[in-house]
mmCIF file as Biopython writes it, N, C-alpha, C and O atoms, coordinates in Angstrom:
data_model
#
loop_
_atom_site.group_PDB
_atom_site.id
_atom_site.type_symbol
_atom_site.label_atom_id
_atom_site.label_alt_id
_atom_site.label_comp_id
_atom_site.label_asym_id
_atom_site.label_entity_id
_atom_site.label_seq_id
_atom_site.pdbx_PDB_ins_code
_atom_site.Cartn_x
_atom_site.Cartn_y
_atom_site.Cartn_z
_atom_site.occupancy
_atom_site.B_iso_or_equiv
_atom_site.auth_seq_id
_atom_site.auth_asym_id
_atom_site.pdbx_PDB_model_num
ATOM 1   N N  . UNK A ? 1  ? -6.989  7.818   -2.028  1.0 0.0 1  A 1 
ATOM 2   C CA . UNK A ? 1  ? -5.830  7.169   -2.598  1.0 0.0 1  A 1 
ATOM 3   C C  . UNK A ? 1  ? -4.956  6.662   -1.452  1.0 0.0 1  A 1 
ATOM 4   O O  . UNK A ? 1  ? -4.802  7.321   -0.424  1.0 0.0 1  A 1 
ATOM 5   N N  . UNK A ? 2  ? -4.396  5.485   -1.658  1.0 0.0 2  A 1 
ATOM 6   C CA . UNK A ? 2  ? -3.493  4.883   -0.685  1.0 0.0 2  A 1 
ATOM 7   C C  . UNK A ? 2  ? -2.160  4.572   -1.352  1.0 0.0 2  A 1 
ATOM 8   O O  . UNK A ? 2  ? -2.090  4.316   -2.554  1.0 0.0 2  A 1 
ATOM 9   N N  . UNK A ? 3  ? -1.129  4.598   -0.564  1.0 0.0 3  A 1 
ATOM 10  C CA . UNK A ? 3  ? 0.183   4.146   -0.985  1.0 0.0 3  A 1 
ATOM 11  C C  . UNK A ? 3  ? 0.400   2.808   -0.306  1.0 0.0 3  A 1 
ATOM 12  O O  . UNK A ? 3  ? 0.392   2.722   0.922   1.0 0.0 3  A 1 
ATOM 13  N N  . UNK A ? 4  ? 0.595   1.764   -1.098  1.0 0.0 4  A 1 
ATOM 14  C CA . UNK A ? 4  ? 0.756   0.423   -0.563  1.0 0.0 4  A 1 
ATOM 15  C C  . UNK A ? 4  ? 2.233   0.077   -0.610  1.0 0.0 4  A 1 
ATOM 16  O O  . UNK A ? 4  ? 2.837   -0.008  -1.680  1.0 0.0 4  A 1 
ATOM 17  N N  . UNK A ? 5  ? 2.806   -0.123  0.579   1.0 0.0 5  A 1 
ATOM 18  C CA . UNK A ? 5  ? 4.213   -0.511  0.666   1.0 0.0 5  A 1 
ATOM 19  C C  . UNK A ? 5  ? 4.304   -2.003  0.386   1.0 0.0 5  A 1 
ATOM 20  O O  . UNK A ? 5  ? 3.682   -2.819  1.066   1.0 0.0 5  A 1 
ATOM 21  N N  . UNK A ? 6  ? 5.093   -2.342  -0.627  1.0 0.0 6  A 1 
ATOM 22  C CA . UNK A ? 6  ? 5.238   -3.711  -1.100  1.0 0.0 6  A 1 
ATOM 23  C C  . UNK A ? 6  ? 6.654   -4.198  -0.805  1.0 0.0 6  A 1 
ATOM 24  O O  . UNK A ? 6  ? 7.628   -3.489  -1.060  1.0 0.0 6  A 1 
ATOM 25  N N  . UNK A ? 7  ? 6.761   -5.403  -0.269  1.0 0.0 7  A 1 
ATOM 26  C CA . UNK A ? 7  ? 8.053   -6.055  -0.094  1.0 0.0 7  A 1 
ATOM 27  C C  . UNK A ? 7  ? 7.881   -7.513  -0.487  1.0 0.0 7  A 1 
ATOM 28  O O  . UNK A ? 7  ? 7.025   -8.209  0.059   1.0 0.0 7  A 1 
ATOM 29  N N  . UNK A ? 8  ? 8.686   -7.975  -1.428  1.0 0.0 8  A 1 
ATOM 30  C CA . UNK A ? 8  ? 8.575   -9.344  -1.950  1.0 0.0 8  A 1 
ATOM 31  C C  . UNK A ? 8  ? 7.148   -9.665  -2.403  1.0 0.0 8  A 1 
ATOM 32  O O  . UNK A ? 8  ? 6.637   -10.754 -2.141  1.0 0.0 8  A 1 
ATOM 33  N N  . UNK A ? 9  ? 6.519   -8.721  -3.077  1.0 0.0 9  A 1 
ATOM 34  C CA . UNK A ? 9  ? 5.160   -8.846  -3.613  1.0 0.0 9  A 1 
ATOM 35  C C  . UNK A ? 9  ? 4.093   -9.035  -2.540  1.0 0.0 9  A 1 
ATOM 36  O O  . UNK A ? 9  ? 3.003   -9.529  -2.831  1.0 0.0 9  A 1 
ATOM 37  N N  . UNK A ? 10 ? 4.394   -8.649  -1.311  1.0 0.0 10 A 1 
ATOM 38  C CA . UNK A ? 10 ? 3.438   -8.741  -0.212  1.0 0.0 10 A 1 
ATOM 39  C C  . UNK A ? 10 ? 3.162   -7.330  0.306   1.0 0.0 10 A 1 
ATOM 40  O O  . UNK A ? 10 ? 4.087   -6.555  0.549   1.0 0.0 10 A 1 
ATOM 41  N N  . UNK A ? 11 ? 1.883   -7.010  0.471   1.0 0.0 11 A 1 
ATOM 42  C CA . UNK A ? 11 ? 1.511   -5.710  1.030   1.0 0.0 11 A 1 
ATOM 43  C C  . UNK A ? 11 ? 1.913   -5.670  2.506   1.0 0.0 11 A 1 
ATOM 44  O O  . UNK A ? 11 ? 1.458   -6.482  3.312   1.0 0.0 11 A 1 
ATOM 45  N N  . UNK A ? 12 ? 2.758   -4.726  2.834   1.0 0.0 12 A 1 
ATOM 46  C CA . UNK A ? 12 ? 3.230   -4.590  4.204   1.0 0.0 12 A 1 
ATOM 47  C C  . UNK A ? 12 ? 2.479   -3.506  4.963   1.0 0.0 12 A 1 
ATOM 48  O O  . UNK A ? 12 ? 2.328   -3.581  6.183   1.0 0.0 12 A 1 
ATOM 49  N N  . UNK A ? 13 ? 2.009   -2.492  4.231   1.0 0.0 13 A 1 
ATOM 50  C CA . UNK A ? 13 ? 1.336   -1.370  4.878   1.0 0.0 13 A 1 
ATOM 51  C C  . UNK A ? 13 ? 0.538   -0.585  3.842   1.0 0.0 13 A 1 
ATOM 52  O O  . UNK A ? 13 ? 0.970   -0.417  2.702   1.0 0.0 13 A 1 
ATOM 53  N N  . UNK A ? 14 ? -0.632  -0.110  4.259   1.0 0.0 14 A 1 
ATOM 54  C CA . UNK A ? 14 ? -1.452  0.806   3.445   1.0 0.0 14 A 1 
ATOM 55  C C  . UNK A ? 14 ? -1.407  2.171   4.110   1.0 0.0 14 A 1 
ATOM 56  O O  . UNK A ? 14 ? -1.792  2.322   5.270   1.0 0.0 14 A 1 
ATOM 57  N N  . UNK A ? 15 ? -0.938  3.153   3.376   1.0 0.0 15 A 1 
ATOM 58  C CA . UNK A ? 15 ? -0.771  4.498   3.922   1.0 0.0 15 A 1 
ATOM 59  C C  . UNK A ? 15 ? -1.705  5.440   3.178   1.0 0.0 15 A 1 
ATOM 60  O O  . UNK A ? 15 ? -1.588  5.594   1.963   1.0 0.0 15 A 1 
ATOM 61  N N  . UNK A ? 16 ? -2.635  6.076   3.895   1.0 0.0 16 A 1 
ATOM 62  C CA . UNK A ? 16 ? -3.530  7.005   3.200   1.0 0.0 16 A 1 
ATOM 63  C C  . UNK A ? 16 ? -2.773  8.244   2.726   1.0 0.0 16 A 1 
ATOM 64  O O  . UNK A ? 16 ? -1.908  8.770   3.426   1.0 0.0 16 A 1 
ATOM 65  N N  . UNK A ? 17 ? -3.119  8.694   1.528   1.0 0.0 17 A 1 
ATOM 66  C CA . UNK A ? 17 ? -2.466  9.891   0.986   1.0 0.0 17 A 1 
ATOM 67  C C  . UNK A ? 17 ? -2.728  11.094  1.882   1.0 0.0 17 A 1 
ATOM 68  O O  . UNK A ? 17 ? -1.835  11.908  2.117   1.0 0.0 17 A 1 
ATOM 69  N N  . UNK A ? 18 ? -3.955  11.203  2.380   1.0 0.0 18 A 1 
ATOM 70  C CA . UNK A ? 18 ? -4.320  12.276  3.293   1.0 0.0 18 A 1 
ATOM 71  C C  . UNK A ? 18 ? -4.443  11.700  4.693   1.0 0.0 18 A 1 
ATOM 72  O O  . UNK A ? 18 ? -5.040  10.642  4.893   1.0 0.0 18 A 1 
ATOM 73  N N  . UNK A ? 19 ? -3.874  12.405  5.655   1.0 0.0 19 A 1 
ATOM 74  C CA . UNK A ? 19 ? -3.890  11.931  7.032   1.0 0.0 19 A 1 
ATOM 75  C C  . UNK A ? 19 ? -4.495  13.027  7.904   1.0 0.0 19 A 1 
ATOM 76  O O  . UNK A ? 19 ? -4.005  14.157  7.917   1.0 0.0 19 A 1 
ATOM 77  N N  . UNK A ? 20 ? -5.551  12.695  8.627   1.0 0.0 20 A 1 
ATOM 78  C CA . UNK A ? 20 ? -6.220  13.702  9.456   1.0 0.0 20 A 1 
ATOM 79  C C  . UNK A ? 20 ? -5.335  14.212  10.587  1.0 0.0 20 A 1 
ATOM 80  O O  . UNK A ? 20 ? -5.570  15.304  11.106  1.0 0.0 20 A 1 
ATOM 81  N N  . UNK A ? 21 ? -4.323  13.440  10.977  1.0 0.0 21 A 1 
ATOM 82  C CA . UNK A ? 21 ? -3.386  13.912  11.997  1.0 0.0 21 A 1 
ATOM 83  C C  . UNK A ? 21 ? -2.447  14.983  11.453  1.0 0.0 21 A 1 
ATOM 84  O O  . UNK A ? 21 ? -1.928  15.806  12.207  1.0 0.0 21 A 1 
ATOM 85  N N  . UNK A ? 22 ? -2.233  14.965  10.142  1.0 0.0 22 A 1 
ATOM 86  C CA . UNK A ? 22 ? -1.339  15.925  9.473   1.0 0.0 22 A 1 
ATOM 87  C C  . UNK A ? 22 ? -2.042  16.474  8.233   1.0 0.0 22 A 1 
ATOM 88  O O  . UNK A ? 22 ? -1.559  16.258  7.121   1.0 0.0 22 A 1 
ATOM 89  N N  . UNK A ? 23 ? -3.162  17.175  8.386   1.0 0.0 23 A 1 
ATOM 90  C CA . UNK A ? 23 ? -3.969  17.566  7.218   1.0 0.0 23 A 1 
ATOM 91  C C  . UNK A ? 23 ? -3.275  18.522  6.250   1.0 0.0 23 A 1 
ATOM 92  O O  . UNK A ? 23 ? -3.636  18.576  5.074   1.0 0.0 23 A 1 
ATOM 93  N N  . UNK A ? 24 ? -2.310  19.258  6.716   1.0 0.0 24 A 1 
ATOM 94  C CA . UNK A ? 24 ? -1.645  20.240  5.855   1.0 0.0 24 A 1 
ATOM 95  C C  . UNK A ? 24 ? -0.333  19.723  5.261   1.0 0.0 24 A 1 
ATOM 96  O O  . UNK A ? 24 ? 0.314   20.430  4.488   1.0 0.0 24 A 1 
ATOM 97  N N  . UNK A ? 25 ? 0.065   18.499  5.614   1.0 0.0 25 A 1 
ATOM 98  C CA . UNK A ? 25 ? 1.366   17.976  5.175   1.0 0.0 25 A 1 
ATOM 99  C C  . UNK A ? 25 ? 1.151   16.877  4.135   1.0 0.0 25 A 1 
ATOM 100 O O  . UNK A ? 25 ? 0.588   15.830  4.455   1.0 0.0 25 A 1 
ATOM 101 N N  . UNK A ? 26 ? 1.592   17.100  2.898   1.0 0.0 26 A 1 
ATOM 102 C CA . UNK A ? 26 ? 1.436   16.094  1.845   1.0 0.0 26 A 1 
ATOM 103 C C  . UNK A ? 26 ? 2.272   14.843  2.157   1.0 0.0 26 A 1 
ATOM 104 O O  . UNK A ? 26 ? 3.246   14.899  2.906   1.0 0.0 26 A 1 
ATOM 105 N N  . UNK A ? 27 ? 1.868   13.735  1.570   1.0 0.0 27 A 1 
ATOM 106 C CA . UNK A ? 27 ? 2.536   12.468  1.849   1.0 0.0 27 A 1 
ATOM 107 C C  . UNK A ? 27 ? 4.017   12.509  1.501   1.0 0.0 27 A 1 
ATOM 108 O O  . UNK A ? 27 ? 4.827   11.883  2.185   1.0 0.0 27 A 1 
ATOM 109 N N  . UNK A ? 28 ? 4.386   13.233  0.451   1.0 0.0 28 A 1 
ATOM 110 C CA . UNK A ? 28 ? 5.805   13.286  0.071   1.0 0.0 28 A 1 
ATOM 111 C C  . UNK A ? 28 ? 6.650   14.097  1.043   1.0 0.0 28 A 1 
ATOM 112 O O  . UNK A ? 28 ? 7.877   14.098  0.943   1.0 0.0 28 A 1 
ATOM 113 N N  . UNK A ? 29 ? 6.010   14.784  1.977   1.0 0.0 29 A 1 
ATOM 114 C CA . UNK A ? 29 ? 6.749   15.458  3.043   1.0 0.0 29 A 1 
ATOM 115 C C  . UNK A ? 29 ? 6.707   14.655  4.344   1.0 0.0 29 A 1 
ATOM 116 O O  . UNK A ? 29 ? 7.472   14.926  5.270   1.0 0.0 29 A 1 
ATOM 117 N N  . UNK A ? 30 ? 5.815   13.669  4.412   1.0 0.0 30 A 1 
ATOM 118 C CA . UNK A ? 30 ? 5.738   12.809  5.596   1.0 0.0 30 A 1 
ATOM 119 C C  . UNK A ? 30 ? 6.632   11.582  5.467   1.0 0.0 30 A 1 
ATOM 120 O O  . UNK A ? 30 ? 7.044   11.009  6.475   1.0 0.0 30 A 1 
ATOM 121 N N  . UNK A ? 31 ? 6.933   11.175  4.245   1.0 0.0 31 A 1 
ATOM 122 C CA . UNK A ? 31 ? 7.725   9.971   3.996   1.0 0.0 31 A 1 
ATOM 123 C C  . UNK A ? 31 ? 8.867   10.291  3.042   1.0 0.0 31 A 1 
ATOM 124 O O  . UNK A ? 31 ? 8.749   11.168  2.187   1.0 0.0 31 A 1 
ATOM 125 N N  . UNK A ? 32 ? 9.953   9.583   3.195   1.0 0.0 32 A 1 
ATOM 126 C CA . UNK A ? 32 ? 11.137  9.777   2.347   1.0 0.0 32 A 1 
ATOM 127 C C  . UNK A ? 32 ? 10.858  9.290   0.922   1.0 0.0 32 A 1 
ATOM 128 O O  . UNK A ? 32 ? 10.105  8.336   0.726   1.0 0.0 32 A 1 
ATOM 129 N N  . UNK A ? 33 ? 11.468  9.947   -0.072  1.0 0.0 33 A 1 
ATOM 130 C CA . UNK A ? 33 ? 11.255  9.545   -1.473  1.0 0.0 33 A 1 
ATOM 131 C C  . UNK A ? 33 ? 11.629  8.090   -1.749  1.0 0.0 33 A 1 
ATOM 132 O O  . UNK A ? 33 ? 10.949  7.423   -2.528  1.0 0.0 33 A 1 
ATOM 133 N N  . UNK A ? 34 ? 12.693  7.585   -1.128  1.0 0.0 34 A 1 
ATOM 134 C CA . UNK A ? 34 ? 13.084  6.198   -1.387  1.0 0.0 34 A 1 
ATOM 135 C C  . UNK A ? 34 ? 12.062  5.210   -0.817  1.0 0.0 34 A 1 
ATOM 136 O O  . UNK A ? 34 ? 11.889  4.118   -1.357  1.0 0.0 34 A 1 
ATOM 137 N N  . UNK A ? 35 ? 11.389  5.588   0.263   1.0 0.0 35 A 1 
ATOM 138 C CA . UNK A ? 35 ? 10.317  4.742   0.798   1.0 0.0 35 A 1 
ATOM 139 C C  . UNK A ? 35 ? 9.116   4.765   -0.140  1.0 0.0 35 A 1 
ATOM 140 O O  . UNK A ? 35 ? 8.578   3.713   -0.485  1.0 0.0 35 A 1 
ATOM 141 N N  . UNK A ? 36 ? 8.696   5.942   -0.550  1.0 0.0 36 A 1 
ATOM 142 C CA . UNK A ? 36 ? 7.534   6.047   -1.444  1.0 0.0 36 A 1 
ATOM 143 C C  . UNK A ? 36 ? 7.784   5.362   -2.783  1.0 0.0 36 A 1 
ATOM 144 O O  . UNK A ? 36 ? 6.840   4.910   -3.431  1.0 0.0 36 A 1 
ATOM 145 N N  . UNK A ? 37 ? 9.038   5.281   -3.202  1.0 0.0 37 A 1 
ATOM 146 C CA . UNK A ? 37 ? 9.370   4.594   -4.454  1.0 0.0 37 A 1 
ATOM 147 C C  . UNK A ? 37 ? 9.102   3.089   -4.358  1.0 0.0 37 A 1 
ATOM 148 O O  . UNK A ? 37 ? 8.959   2.420   -5.381  1.0 0.0 37 A 1 
ATOM 149 N N  . UNK A ? 38 ? 9.033   2.562   -3.146  1.0 0.0 38 A 1 
ATOM 150 C CA . UNK A ? 38 ? 8.741   1.146   -2.930  1.0 0.0 38 A 1 
ATOM 151 C C  . UNK A ? 38 ? 7.240   0.884   -2.798  1.0 0.0 38 A 1 
ATOM 152 O O  . UNK A ? 38 ? 6.816   -0.251  -2.576  1.0 0.0 38 A 1 
ATOM 153 N N  . UNK A ? 39 ? 6.450   1.938   -2.936  1.0 0.0 39 A 1 
ATOM 154 C CA . UNK A ? 39 ? 4.996   1.840   -2.798  1.0 0.0 39 A 1 
ATOM 155 C C  . UNK A ? 39 ? 4.342   1.963   -4.166  1.0 0.0 39 A 1 
ATOM 156 O O  . UNK A ? 39 ? 4.924   2.492   -5.113  1.0 0.0 39 A 1 
ATOM 157 N N  . UNK A ? 40 ? 3.114   1.457   -4.239  1.0 0.0 40 A 1 
ATOM 158 C CA . UNK A ? 40 ? 2.300   1.714   -5.420  1.0 0.0 40 A 1 
ATOM 159 C C  . UNK A ? 40 ? 1.079   2.489   -4.970  1.0 0.0 40 A 1 
ATOM 160 O O  . UNK A ? 40 ? 0.602   2.319   -3.848  1.0 0.0 40 A 1 
ATOM 161 N N  . UNK A ? 41 ? 0.581   3.332   -5.840  1.0 0.0 41 A 1 
ATOM 162 C CA . UNK A ? 41 ? -0.646  4.068   -5.535  1.0 0.0 41 A 1 
ATOM 163 C C  . UNK A ? 41 ? -1.825  3.161   -5.858  1.0 0.0 41 A 1 
ATOM 164 O O  . UNK A ? 41 ? -1.866  2.511   -6.902  1.0 0.0 41 A 1 
ATOM 165 N N  . UNK A ? 42 ? -2.789  3.133   -4.928  1.0 0.0 42 A 1 
ATOM 166 C CA . UNK A ? 42 ? -3.927  2.248   -5.099  1.0 0.0 42 A 1 
ATOM 167 C C  . UNK A ? 42 ? -5.193  2.976   -4.679  1.0 0.0 42 A 1 
ATOM 168 O O  . UNK A ? 42 ? -5.133  3.867   -3.832  1.0 0.0 42 A 1 
ATOM 169 N N  . UNK A ? 43 ? -6.312  2.627   -5.240  1.0 0.0 43 A 1 
ATOM 170 C CA . UNK A ? 43 ? -7.578  3.327   -5.008  1.0 0.0 43 A 1 
ATOM 171 C C  . UNK A ? 43 ? -8.260  2.950   -3.698  1.0 0.0 43 A 1 
ATOM 172 O O  . UNK A ? 43 ? -9.197  3.633   -3.285  1.0 0.0 43 A 1 
ATOM 173 N N  . UNK A ? 44 ? -7.827  1.898   -3.040  1.0 0.0 44 A 1 
ATOM 174 C CA . UNK A ? 44 ? -8.427  1.492   -1.774  1.0 0.0 44 A 1 
ATOM 175 C C  . UNK A ? 44 ? -7.365  0.895   -0.848  1.0 0.0 44 A 1 
ATOM 176 O O  . UNK A ? 44 ? -6.273  0.529   -1.282  1.0 0.0 44 A 1 
ATOM 177 N N  . UNK A ? 45 ? -7.711  0.808   0.425   1.0 0.0 45 A 1 
ATOM 178 C CA . UNK A ? 45 ? -6.799  0.225   1.400   1.0 0.0 45 A 1 
ATOM 179 C C  . UNK A ? 45 ? -6.686  -1.278  1.155   1.0 0.0 45 A 1 
ATOM 180 O O  . UNK A ? 45 ? -7.680  -1.944  0.864   1.0 0.0 45 A 1 
ATOM 181 N N  . UNK A ? 46 ? -5.476  -1.802  1.274   1.0 0.0 46 A 1 
ATOM 182 C CA . UNK A ? 46 ? -5.226  -3.228  1.066   1.0 0.0 46 A 1 
ATOM 183 C C  . UNK A ? 46 ? -4.782  -3.830  2.397   1.0 0.0 46 A 1 
ATOM 184 O O  . UNK A ? 46 ? -3.913  -3.272  3.067   1.0 0.0 46 A 1 
ATOM 185 N N  . UNK A ? 47 ? -5.367  -4.960  2.785   1.0 0.0 47 A 1 
ATOM 186 C CA . UNK A ? 47 ? -4.955  -5.587  4.046   1.0 0.0 47 A 1 
ATOM 187 C C  . UNK A ? 47 ? -3.493  -6.040  4.007   1.0 0.0 47 A 1 
ATOM 188 O O  . UNK A ? 47 ? -2.979  -6.463  2.972   1.0 0.0 47 A 1 
ATOM 189 N N  . UNK A ? 48 ? -2.864  -5.940  5.134   1.0 0.0 48 A 1 
ATOM 190 C CA . UNK A ? 48 ? -1.483  -6.391  5.266   1.0 0.0 48 A 1 
ATOM 191 C C  . UNK A ? 48 ? -1.424  -7.882  4.964   1.0 0.0 48 A 1 
ATOM 192 O O  . UNK A ? 48 ? -2.280  -8.650  5.402   1.0 0.0 48 A 1 
ATOM 193 N N  . UNK A ? 49 ? -0.412  -8.279  4.214   1.0 0.0 49 A 1 
ATOM 194 C CA . UNK A ? 49 ? -0.220  -9.683  3.887   1.0 0.0 49 A 1 
ATOM 195 C C  . UNK A ? 49 ? -0.797  -10.113 2.547   1.0 0.0 49 A 1 
ATOM 196 O O  . UNK A ? 49 ? -0.520  -11.218 2.081   1.0 0.0 49 A 1 
ATOM 197 N N  . UNK A ? 50 ? -1.603  -9.245  1.916   1.0 0.0 50 A 1 
ATOM 198 C CA . UNK A ? 50 ? -2.144  -9.613  0.613   1.0 0.0 50 A 1 
ATOM 199 C C  . UNK A ? 50 ? -1.032  -9.638  -0.425  1.0 0.0 50 A 1 
ATOM 200 O O  . UNK A ? 50 ? -0.039  -8.919  -0.311  1.0 0.0 50 A 1 
ATOM 201 N N  . UNK A ? 51 ? -1.211  -10.468 -1.428  1.0 0.0 51 A 1 
ATOM 202 C CA . UNK A ? 51 ? -0.192  -10.697 -2.461  1.0 0.0 51 A 1 
ATOM 203 C C  . UNK A ? 51 ? -0.474  -9.804  -3.667  1.0 0.0 51 A 1 
ATOM 204 O O  . UNK A ? 51 ? -1.603  -9.727  -4.152  1.0 0.0 51 A 1 
ATOM 205 N N  . UNK A ? 52 ? 0.570   -9.136  -4.137  1.0 0.0 52 A 1 
ATOM 206 C CA . UNK A ? 52 ? 0.471   -8.273  -5.315  1.0 0.0 52 A 1 
ATOM 207 C C  . UNK A ? 52 ? 0.996   -9.008  -6.536  1.0 0.0 52 A 1 
ATOM 208 O O  . UNK A ? 52 ? 2.131   -9.484  -6.539  1.0 0.0 52 A 1 
ATOM 209 N N  . UNK A ? 53 ? 0.172   -9.101  -7.574  1.0 0.0 53 A 1 
ATOM 210 C CA . UNK A ? 53 ? 0.567   -9.683  -8.850  1.0 0.0 53 A 1 
ATOM 211 C C  . UNK A ? 53 ? 0.913   -8.527  -9.778  1.0 0.0 53 A 1 
ATOM 212 O O  . UNK A ? 53 ? 0.029   -7.835  -10.282 1.0 0.0 53 A 1 
ATOM 213 N N  . UNK A ? 54 ? 2.201   -8.328  -9.995  1.0 0.0 54 A 1 
ATOM 214 C CA . UNK A ? 54 ? 2.658   -7.173  -10.771 1.0 0.0 54 A 1 
ATOM 215 C C  . UNK A ? 54 ? 2.191   -7.252  -12.225 1.0 0.0 54 A 1 
ATOM 216 O O  . UNK A ? 54 ? 1.897   -6.219  -12.828 1.0 0.0 54 A 1 
ATOM 217 N N  . UNK A ? 55 ? 2.118   -8.449  -12.797 1.0 0.0 55 A 1 
ATOM 218 C CA . UNK A ? 55 ? 1.691   -8.580  -14.200 1.0 0.0 55 A 1 
ATOM 219 C C  . UNK A ? 55 ? 0.217   -8.247  -14.382 1.0 0.0 55 A 1 
ATOM 220 O O  . UNK A ? 55 ? -0.159  -7.591  -15.354 1.0 0.0 55 A 1 
ATOM 221 N N  . UNK A ? 56 ? -0.617  -8.697  -13.451 1.0 0.0 56 A 1 
ATOM 222 C CA . UNK A ? 56 ? -2.053  -8.445  -13.547 1.0 0.0 56 A 1 
ATOM 223 C C  . UNK A ? 56 ? -2.448  -7.143  -12.861 1.0 0.0 56 A 1 
ATOM 224 O O  . UNK A ? 56 ? -3.574  -6.671  -13.022 1.0 0.0 56 A 1 
ATOM 225 N N  . UNK A ? 57 ? -1.526  -6.562  -12.097 1.0 0.0 57 A 1 
ATOM 226 C CA . UNK A ? 57 ? -1.783  -5.343  -11.328 1.0 0.0 57 A 1 
ATOM 227 C C  . UNK A ? 57 ? -3.007  -5.527  -10.423 1.0 0.0 57 A 1 
ATOM 228 O O  . UNK A ? 57 ? -3.935  -4.718  -10.417 1.0 0.0 57 A 1 
ATOM 229 N N  . UNK A ? 58 ? -2.966  -6.634  -9.655  1.0 0.0 58 A 1 
ATOM 230 C CA . UNK A ? 58 ? -4.059  -6.954  -8.742  1.0 0.0 58 A 1 
ATOM 231 C C  . UNK A ? 58 ? -3.502  -7.418  -7.399  1.0 0.0 58 A 1 
ATOM 232 O O  . UNK A ? 58 ? -2.342  -7.816  -7.287  1.0 0.0 58 A 1 
ATOM 233 N N  . UNK A ? 59 ? -4.356  -7.356  -6.394  1.0 0.0 59 A 1 
ATOM 234 C CA . UNK A ? 59 ? -4.035  -7.913  -5.077  1.0 0.0 59 A 1 
ATOM 235 C C  . UNK A ? 59 ? -4.983  -9.074  -4.814  1.0 0.0 59 A 1 
ATOM 236 O O  . UNK A ? 59 ? -6.127  -9.073  -5.270  1.0 0.0 59 A 1 
ATOM 237 N N  . UNK A ? 60 ? -4.497  -10.060 -4.075  1.0 0.0 60 A 1 
ATOM 238 C CA . UNK A ? 60 ? -5.343  -11.174 -3.666  1.0 0.0 60 A 1 
ATOM 239 C C  . UNK A ? 60 ? -4.948  -11.603 -2.264  1.0 0.0 60 A 1 
ATOM 240 O O  . UNK A ? 60 ? -3.831  -11.338 -1.820  1.0 0.0 60 A 1 
ATOM 241 N N  . UNK A ? 61 ? -5.866  -12.267 -1.564  1.0 0.0 61 A 1 
ATOM 242 C CA . UNK A ? 61 ? -5.541  -12.733 -0.216  1.0 0.0 61 A 1 
ATOM 243 C C  . UNK A ? 61 ? -4.381  -13.731 -0.279  1.0 0.0 61 A 1 
ATOM 244 O O  . UNK A ? 61 ? -4.149  -14.360 -1.312  1.0 0.0 61 A 1 
ATOM 245 N N  . UNK A ? 62 ? -3.665  -13.867 0.824   1.0 0.0 62 A 1 
ATOM 246 C CA . UNK A ? 62 ? -2.584  -14.854 0.850   1.0 0.0 62 A 1 
ATOM 247 C C  . UNK A ? 62 ? -3.151  -16.251 0.567   1.0 0.0 62 A 1 
ATOM 248 O O  . UNK A ? 62 ? -4.298  -16.530 0.915   1.0 0.0 62 A 1 
ATOM 249 N N  . UNK A ? 63 ? -2.368  -17.121 -0.054  1.0 0.0 63 A 1 
ATOM 250 C CA . UNK A ? 63 ? -2.857  -18.458 -0.425  1.0 0.0 63 A 1 
ATOM 251 C C  . UNK A ? 63 ? -3.393  -19.264 0.750   1.0 0.0 63 A 1 
ATOM 252 O O  . UNK A ? 63 ? -4.294  -20.082 0.563   1.0 0.0 63 A 1 
ATOM 253 N N  . UNK A ? 64 ? -2.877  -19.063 1.929   1.0 0.0 64 A 1 
ATOM 254 C CA . UNK A ? 64 ? -3.301  -19.870 3.072   1.0 0.0 64 A 1 
ATOM 255 C C  . UNK A ? 64 ? -4.465  -19.259 3.842   1.0 0.0 64 A 1 
ATOM 256 O O  . UNK A ? 64 ? -4.874  -19.791 4.875   1.0 0.0 64 A 1 
ATOM 257 N N  . UNK A ? 65 ? -5.009  -18.130 3.339   1.0 0.0 65 A 1 
ATOM 258 C CA . UNK A ? 65 ? -6.127  -17.486 4.051   1.0 0.0 65 A 1 
ATOM 259 C C  . UNK A ? 65 ? -7.449  -18.094 3.608   1.0 0.0 65 A 1 
ATOM 260 O O  . UNK A ? 65 ? -7.543  -18.737 2.562   1.0 0.0 65 A 1 
ATOM 261 N N  . UNK A ? 66 ? -8.440  -17.879 4.412   1.0 0.0 66 A 1 
ATOM 262 C CA . UNK A ? 66 ? -9.787  -18.346 4.082   1.0 0.0 66 A 1 
ATOM 263 C C  . UNK A ? 66 ? -10.671 -17.132 3.818   1.0 0.0 66 A 1 
ATOM 264 O O  . UNK A ? 66 ? -11.654 -16.904 4.522   1.0 0.0 66 A 1 
ATOM 265 N N  . UNK A ? 67 ? -10.313 -16.363 2.805   1.0 0.0 67 A 1 
ATOM 266 C CA . UNK A ? 67 ? -11.061 -15.152 2.450   1.0 0.0 67 A 1 
ATOM 267 C C  . UNK A ? 67 ? -12.414 -15.520 1.876   1.0 0.0 67 A 1 
ATOM 268 O O  . UNK A ? 67 ? -12.578 -16.565 1.247   1.0 0.0 67 A 1 
ATOM 269 N N  . UNK A ? 68 ? -13.377 -14.646 2.102   1.0 0.0 68 A 1 
ATOM 270 C CA . UNK A ? 68 ? -14.732 -14.880 1.563   1.0 0.0 68 A 1 
ATOM 271 C C  . UNK A ? 68 ? -14.750 -14.788 0.067   1.0 0.0 68 A 1 
ATOM 272 O O  . UNK A ? 68 ? -15.802 -14.956 -0.550  1.0 0.0 68 A 1 
#
């Protein structure tokens, strides 16, 4: 599970729920609640800059990218 930090419907960061550097510390103890409230939980890592469609609950590459 990943926490995707969203700003203006753009993925800014993908944060893994489990971190091997801090294996005993849950994500809610590594990050402030107000920060996590700006994230969505997602089943896979999302590249930075991808666009989040809140209505469809999907991510897509930025319009100007040449994604496969």
